[in-house]
Each structure stands twice: as C-alpha cells, then as structure tokens.
C-alpha positions as CSV (number, residue, x, y, z in Angstrom):
1,M,12.1,26.8,-26.1
2,K,14.5,24.5,-27.6
3,K,17.3,25.5,-24.8
4,L,14.8,24.8,-22.2
5,M,13.9,21.5,-23.5
6,A,17.9,20.5,-23.8
7,L,18.2,21.7,-20.1
8,L,15.2,19.7,-18.8
9,L,16.4,16.5,-20.6
10,A,19.8,16.9,-19.1
11,V,18.5,17.3,-15.5
12,V,16.1,14.2,-16.0
13,L,19.1,12.1,-17.4
14,M,21.3,12.9,-14.5
15,A,18.5,12.0,-12.0
16,S,18.0,8.8,-13.4
17,L,21.6,7.8,-13.5
18,A,23.4,6.0,-10.7
19,P,24.6,8.4,-7.9
20,G,28.1,9.7,-8.5
21,Y,27.9,9.4,-12.4
22,Y,27.3,13.1,-13.8
23,A,28.1,14.6,-17.3
24,S,29.2,18.2,-17.9
25,A,26.8,20.9,-19.2
26,E,27.0,24.4,-20.6
27,N,25.0,27.4,-19.3
28,A,22.9,27.3,-22.3
29,A,20.7,30.3,-21.7
30,L,20.9,33.7,-19.9
31,R,17.6,33.6,-18.1
32,E,16.9,31.5,-14.9
33,Y,14.8,28.7,-15.3
34,N,12.8,27.3,-12.3
35,F,12.4,23.4,-12.3
36,V,10.1,21.6,-9.9
37,F,11.0,17.9,-9.3
38,I,8.2,15.9,-7.8
39,V,9.0,12.5,-6.4
40,K,6.8,9.8,-5.2
41,S,7.9,9.8,-1.6
42,M,10.5,11.6,0.4
43,Q,11.1,8.6,2.5
44,F,12.1,6.2,-0.2
45,S,16.1,5.9,-0.4
46,F,15.8,5.5,-4.3
47,M,13.8,8.7,-4.6
48,L,16.3,10.6,-2.5
49,S,19.1,9.4,-4.7
50,M,17.2,10.8,-7.7
51,I,16.8,14.1,-6.0
52,D,20.6,14.1,-5.3
53,G,21.3,13.4,-8.9
54,A,18.8,16.2,-10.0
55,E,20.5,18.7,-7.7
56,K,23.9,17.7,-8.9
57,A,23.0,18.2,-12.4
58,A,21.1,21.5,-11.9
59,A,24.2,22.8,-10.0
60,L,26.2,22.4,-13.3
61,V,24.1,25.1,-14.8
62,S,24.0,28.2,-13.0
63,N,20.8,29.6,-14.2
64,I,18.6,26.6,-13.3
65,N,16.8,26.6,-9.9
66,M,15.8,23.2,-8.7
67,K,12.8,22.6,-6.3
68,N,12.5,19.0,-5.0
69,I,9.2,18.0,-3.3
70,G,7.1,15.1,-2.7
71,P,3.8,14.1,-1.1
72,E,3.6,14.1,2.8
73,T,1.8,10.8,2.2
74,P,4.2,8.5,0.4
75,Y,2.9,7.4,-3.0
76,S,-0.2,9.6,-2.8
77,V,-1.0,10.7,-6.6
78,E,-3.7,12.8,-5.0
79,E,-1.0,15.1,-3.2
80,Q,1.2,14.9,-6.2
81,I,-1.6,16.4,-8.5
82,Q,-1.8,19.2,-5.8
83,L,1.8,19.8,-6.2
84,V,1.7,20.1,-9.8
85,E,-1.1,22.6,-9.6
86,Q,1.0,24.7,-7.3
87,A,4.1,24.4,-9.6
88,I,1.9,25.7,-12.6
89,T,0.6,28.6,-10.3
90,S,4.0,29.6,-9.1
91,G,5.1,29.9,-12.8
92,A,7.5,26.7,-13.0
93,D,9.3,26.4,-16.4
94,A,9.2,22.7,-16.3
95,V,8.0,19.8,-14.2
96,I,9.8,16.6,-13.5
97,I,7.7,14.0,-11.8
98,T,7.7,10.1,-10.9
99,P,4.2,9.4,-11.0
100,A,2.7,7.5,-8.1
101,D,0.0,6.5,-10.2
102,S,0.6,6.2,-14.0
103,T,-3.0,6.9,-14.9
104,G,-4.0,9.0,-12.1
105,I,-1.5,11.5,-12.8
106,I,-2.8,12.1,-16.3
107,P,-5.0,15.2,-15.4
108,A,-2.0,17.0,-13.7
109,I,0.2,16.3,-16.9
110,E,-2.6,17.7,-18.9
111,K,-2.9,20.8,-16.9
112,C,0.9,21.2,-17.6
113,N,0.4,21.0,-21.3
114,A,-2.4,23.4,-21.2
115,A,-0.2,25.8,-19.4
116,G,2.6,25.2,-22.0
117,I,5.1,23.7,-19.1
118,P,7.0,20.7,-20.6
119,V,6.9,17.5,-18.5
120,A,9.2,14.8,-17.9
121,T,8.7,11.4,-16.1
122,P,12.1,9.5,-14.9
123,N,11.8,6.3,-13.5
124,T,7.9,5.7,-13.8
125,K,5.9,6.1,-16.8
126,A,2.7,8.3,-17.3
127,Y,0.0,6.5,-19.5
128,G,-1.2,9.6,-20.9
129,G,-0.7,13.4,-21.5
130,D,2.2,15.0,-23.4
131,V,5.4,14.1,-22.0
132,L,8.7,15.4,-23.1
133,T,10.6,12.1,-22.2
134,W,10.7,9.0,-20.0
135,I,14.0,7.8,-18.7
136,G,14.4,4.6,-16.8
137,V,15.1,0.8,-17.0
138,D,13.2,-1.7,-18.7
139,N,11.1,-2.8,-15.7
140,Y,9.5,-5.7,-17.6
141,Q,13.0,-7.2,-17.9
142,V,13.9,-6.5,-14.3
143,G,11.0,-8.6,-13.1
144,Y,11.6,-11.3,-15.9
145,Q,15.3,-11.6,-15.0
146,L,14.8,-11.7,-11.3
147,G,12.0,-14.2,-11.7
148,K,14.4,-16.2,-13.8
149,A,17.1,-16.0,-11.3
150,L,14.9,-17.2,-8.4
151,S,13.4,-20.1,-10.4
152,E,17.0,-21.1,-11.3
153,E,18.1,-20.8,-7.5
154,L,15.1,-23.2,-6.4
155,K,16.2,-25.7,-9.3
156,G,13.1,-24.9,-11.3
157,K,10.8,-26.4,-8.6
158,G,9.0,-24.6,-5.6
159,K,6.3,-22.5,-3.9
160,V,6.7,-18.6,-4.3
161,V,5.2,-15.5,-3.1
162,L,5.4,-12.2,-4.8
163,I,5.3,-8.6,-3.2
164,E,4.1,-6.0,-5.6
165,G,4.6,-2.1,-5.4
166,T,1.7,0.3,-5.8
167,S,-1.2,-0.7,-7.9
168,G,-1.4,1.3,-11.0
169,N,2.2,2.5,-10.9
170,S,3.8,1.3,-14.1
171,T,7.1,0.4,-12.5
172,S,5.4,-2.1,-10.2
173,T,3.1,-3.6,-13.0
174,E,5.8,-4.1,-15.5
175,R,8.1,-5.8,-12.9
176,V,5.2,-7.9,-11.7
177,D,4.5,-8.8,-15.3
178,G,8.1,-9.9,-16.1
179,Y,8.1,-12.0,-12.8
180,K,4.8,-13.8,-13.6
181,A,6.1,-14.4,-17.3
182,A,9.5,-16.1,-15.9
183,F,7.5,-18.2,-13.4
184,A,5.3,-19.3,-16.2
185,E,8.3,-20.9,-18.0
186,Y,8.9,-23.3,-15.0
187,P,5.9,-25.8,-14.7
188,E,7.0,-26.6,-11.2
189,I,7.3,-23.3,-9.7
190,E,4.0,-22.3,-8.1
191,L,2.9,-18.7,-7.5
192,L,1.1,-19.0,-4.3
193,D,0.1,-15.3,-4.1
194,S,0.9,-11.9,-5.1
195,Q,0.0,-8.7,-3.0
196,P,0.8,-5.0,-3.2
197,A,2.9,-3.3,-0.4
198,D,3.2,0.0,-1.9
199,F,6.9,-0.1,-2.0
200,N,7.0,0.4,1.7
201,R,9.1,-1.6,4.2
202,E,6.3,-1.6,7.0
203,K,3.8,-2.9,4.6
204,G,6.3,-5.3,3.1
205,M,6.4,-7.0,6.6
206,T,2.7,-6.9,7.0
207,V,2.2,-8.6,3.8
208,M,4.8,-11.3,4.6
209,E,3.5,-11.8,7.9
210,N,0.1,-12.6,6.1
211,F,1.7,-15.0,3.6
212,L,3.7,-16.7,6.5
213,Q,0.4,-17.3,8.5
214,R,-1.4,-18.5,5.4
215,Y,1.3,-20.7,3.8
216,P,3.2,-23.6,5.7
217,Q,5.5,-23.8,2.7
218,I,7.2,-20.9,1.0
219,D,10.5,-21.6,-0.9
220,G,11.0,-18.3,-2.6
221,V,10.1,-14.6,-2.0
222,A,9.9,-12.1,-4.9
223,S,9.6,-8.4,-4.6
224,V,9.6,-5.3,-7.0
225,N,11.7,-3.3,-4.5
226,K,14.3,-3.8,-1.7
227,D,12.4,-1.7,0.8
228,M,9.6,-4.3,0.7
229,T,12.2,-7.3,0.9
230,M,13.7,-5.7,3.9
231,G,10.3,-5.8,5.8
232,A,9.7,-9.2,4.4
233,L,13.0,-10.4,5.7
234,E,12.1,-9.0,9.3
235,A,8.8,-10.9,9.0
236,C,10.5,-14.0,8.3
237,K,13.1,-13.5,11.1
238,F,10.6,-13.0,13.8
239,A,8.7,-16.0,12.6
240,G,11.7,-18.2,12.8
241,R,11.6,-19.1,9.1
242,L,14.4,-16.9,7.6
243,E,16.4,-19.9,6.4
244,E,13.6,-21.5,4.7
245,M,13.3,-19.3,1.5
246,V,15.3,-17.5,-0.9
247,H,14.6,-13.7,-1.3
248,V,15.2,-11.7,-4.6
249,T,14.6,-8.1,-5.2
250,F,15.7,-4.7,-6.9
251,D,17.1,-1.5,-5.9
252,V,19.8,-3.1,-3.7
253,D,21.8,-0.5,-1.4
254,N,24.1,-0.8,1.5
255,D,21.1,-0.9,4.0
256,C,20.1,-4.3,2.0
257,L,23.5,-5.9,1.8
C-alpha cells in the first residue's frame, strides 16, 4: 500500500505542475497499478494539460496504467460520480479526480474509501471524504492578487463586474472570495455584479453580454479563468465596447495572448 501511495502522489504532483516540468521516478513495485484520472471537462485546455502531465508522469513508471476520462457534459458532477463508480467496479487501484462540485463529489469519494481505493484531488478540493492529498495553487490568493491588480490599474476607482466559475466548486469559490476581499480594500471600486459562467467560453460571452446590456459603464472585468475571459472579450468586441474596460484573468495561455 505504501508503494501505491507513493506512486499516486508522484502522478498527482506531475499532473499539477506546468506542462514540460517533470521529475524522474523509479519503478517502485513489480505489479501493475491501474490509475483512473477523472477531470472536470475534456474540452477545457487546462484540464487537457493536466492529462498530459499525468500521462508523462505515468510513462516514467512502467507498471502504471493511466486511464484519463471526463464527463460528456462539461463540469457535470453527476457524470463524474458515475465515472468513479465505474472505476471502482473495474478494479481501479487509485482514483485521481478534479471535482466539478466540491460538495457533490463527496459520496463518490466515500465509495472509494469504502472500497479501499485511495483518492487524490489535484487542482480542486473536495469538501469531504478521505482524500490522500490535494495539490494546487492558493486560489484565494489568486483571486486576491488579481483583484488588487485590477483595482490598481483603475487607480482605485471604477465600476467592475466579476465572472465566476461553477457554483460549489472550490476553485471558483476561493478565487471569487479573494477578488471580493481585494475590491473591499478600495472604497471607490464598485462591484456591480457577479455571475457564474461555469468556466465556459460561450457562457462567459453570454454573461458578459448581459452585463453590457445592464450597465452603461463598466471599467473593469474580472474572471476566474481565461476561457470565460475570452468569451467576455468577444462580447465586448461585438458590442463595440472593447476599449472601455480592463480585463484580468487566470490560466493565461497562447490562445489568450
């Protein structure tokens, strides 16, 4: 069991690191281990980079078989629970999961606990069940620093909107809390509205379209991930208001740049 735990921790760490950074690993056991990695969405570029990291980490250890899967409906915790149940039935040795809903995933984790299958949750926390480890960034600080940066860019004065991720998801909740704490430090920064867009580009565009129709003045747009920001930028461009506001976000990649 200790060897299994060590292998699981190594793979989770690699999946959580930036693409291209990997450590060496030894073949710590003779038997084969079947790991199942369940992401939130197979359409989200950051989740795909995590899968790439997990595959590269598993490739360093010849006796790990890595299966990477995700819900057909992006960010569906119900489908994630089904995938966990299938992993248990198929005899998985370990389950790695990025919960779509930090509370909703608890029953699935508890089923793994009952079956004696270790669970790790990179990127997003689970709010219950026995989890071997969580590895990720301090999402509260992410939101706080982004909120500070936006407020400073606006010289401490302006009207801002916030695009959240998925309700109940620890990554979104903590980043939103960080943003709001930062905005609260600037008396002349007014948070006009805050709405979820499920980390999704199209939904981010729709939420931003609604903001643009509702508010004649928006000086800054905050988002908890870059996919929603890309959608928001498109909405501003189509409305002819792109130059009116400053956008800040996280998970920036070449698509965003």
